[in-house]
C-alpha distance (Angstrom), angle and dihedral (degrees) to the residues before:
residue distance angle dihedral
M1 . . .
N2 3.83 . .
V3 3.90 123.0 .
G4 3.77 92.4 -92.2
D5 3.81 92.5 56.6
V6 3.82 95.6 44.7
A7 3.96 86.9 44.9
R8 3.78 88.8 58.0
R9 3.79 95.7 43.1
S10 3.86 95.0 46.6
G11 3.72 98.7 36.7
L12 3.75 93.0 -126.5
P13 3.80 127.6 123.1
P14 3.87 115.9 -110.1
K15 3.79 89.5 -116.2
T16 3.79 91.1 58.5
I17 3.91 90.6 47.2
R18 3.75 90.6 53.1
Y19 3.85 91.9 47.0
Y20 3.91 90.0 51.4
E21 3.70 86.9 51.4
D22 3.80 95.6 49.3
I23 3.76 91.1 52.4
G24 3.78 91.8 46.1
L25 3.82 102.5 -109.9
I26 3.81 89.0 127.2
A27 3.69 134.6 14.1
P28 3.76 117.1 -158.6
A29 3.78 121.4 -161.8
R30 3.75 117.3 -109.3
A31 3.86 119.8 -122.3
G32 3.74 119.0 -133.7
N33 3.82 89.8 -97.0
G34 3.90 88.7 58.0
Y35 3.85 93.3 -108.3
R36 3.88 118.7 133.0
A37 3.79 112.4 -99.2
Y38 3.85 109.3 -159.9
S39 3.85 119.1 -154.3
Q40 3.88 128.6 -150.3
E41 3.77 85.8 -102.6
D42 3.84 90.6 56.2
A43 3.76 88.4 51.9
H44 3.71 92.3 49.2
R45 3.77 91.6 48.3
L46 3.83 90.5 51.0
A47 3.79 91.9 50.1
F48 3.80 89.0 49.5
L49 3.85 89.1 51.4
K50 3.79 90.9 47.7
R51 3.78 89.3 55.5
A52 3.76 94.8 44.4
R53 3.71 92.0 48.8
S54 3.79 90.1 48.5
L55 3.83 87.3 58.7
G56 3.77 89.6 53.6
F57 3.71 99.9 -106.0
S58 3.77 113.8 157.1
I59 3.82 122.2 -121.4
E60 3.85 90.5 -102.7
E61 3.82 90.4 50.6
C62 3.73 89.8 49.6
R63 3.78 90.0 50.7
Q64 3.76 89.0 53.0
L65 3.78 92.9 45.2
L66 3.84 91.9 49.7
A67 3.80 89.3 52.7
L68 3.75 93.5 50.4
Y69 3.75 89.9 43.6
A70 3.88 89.8 55.5
D71 3.79 91.4 43.6
K72 3.91 105.8 85.4
G73 3.84 87.3 -174.5
R74 3.75 92.3 58.4
A75 3.75 124.4 131.9
S76 3.84 112.0 -125.9
Q77 3.78 88.5 -141.1
D78 3.79 87.5 73.2
V79 3.72 91.7 54.7
R80 3.79 89.9 45.8
R81 3.76 92.0 50.9
I82 3.78 92.1 55.2
A83 3.88 91.2 47.8
V84 3.78 92.9 46.7
A85 3.74 91.6 50.6
H86 3.81 89.9 49.2
V87 3.80 92.2 50.5
G88 3.82 86.6 51.2
A89 3.88 89.7 54.4
I90 3.76 90.9 47.5
E91 3.86 91.4 52.7
Q92 3.70 90.2 49.6
K93 3.87 91.0 51.8
I94 3.76 89.8 48.0
R95 3.80 89.8 54.6
E96 3.78 91.2 49.1
L97 3.89 91.2 48.0
Q98 3.90 89.8 49.4
S99 3.77 90.0 51.1
M100 3.79 92.7 48.7
R101 3.81 89.1 48.3
A102 3.84 91.2 50.6
T103 3.72 91.4 51.4
L104 3.74 96.7 47.7
Q105 3.85 90.5 45.9
R106 3.87 88.3 52.4
L107 3.79 90.7 48.7
I108 3.83 93.2 45.8
E109 3.81 90.7 51.7
A110 3.80 89.8 50.6
C111 3.79 92.9 52.9
H112 3.81 114.6 88.9
G113 3.87 91.3 -152.4
D114 3.78 91.0 -146.4
E115 3.78 137.8 121.4
R116 3.79 94.2 -77.6
P117 3.90 117.3 105.7
D118 3.83 96.9 -132.9
C119 3.68 113.3 102.7
P120 3.69 126.4 178.2
I121 3.92 92.0 -161.5
L122 3.88 91.1 58.4
D123 3.81 89.8 41.6
D124 3.70 92.6 54.7
M125 3.77 92.7 48.0
A126 3.75 89.5 50.5
G127 3.80 90.1 51.3
Q128 3.74 93.9 -111.5
G129 3.80 95.5 106.1
């Protein structure tokens, strides 16, 4: 399969596929003419990566998950540990976003939104709030 074929099967753009190859997440074979020759397994790994990335896993986490997926003697607790840590990171990000939202809402409420030049939003960003 060429990069266009594997892109269609995996749902990833060719540029992403080449990037994943560059960082060692996949290693397609090379045909006699030097072109990449992707296998069904490569397409499956790429689809796996697409799903893992859509769940917000980092490249390094994806690398670990792919290794565990390939290891038929793996312990599911190792996979679970990665997923639990990821949920913790998501929860932390949610708390940070909620705090940002609360701050912005407070600043918006303090802003008159009229023709005057004074603006508590800009003052806060400038460290004058």
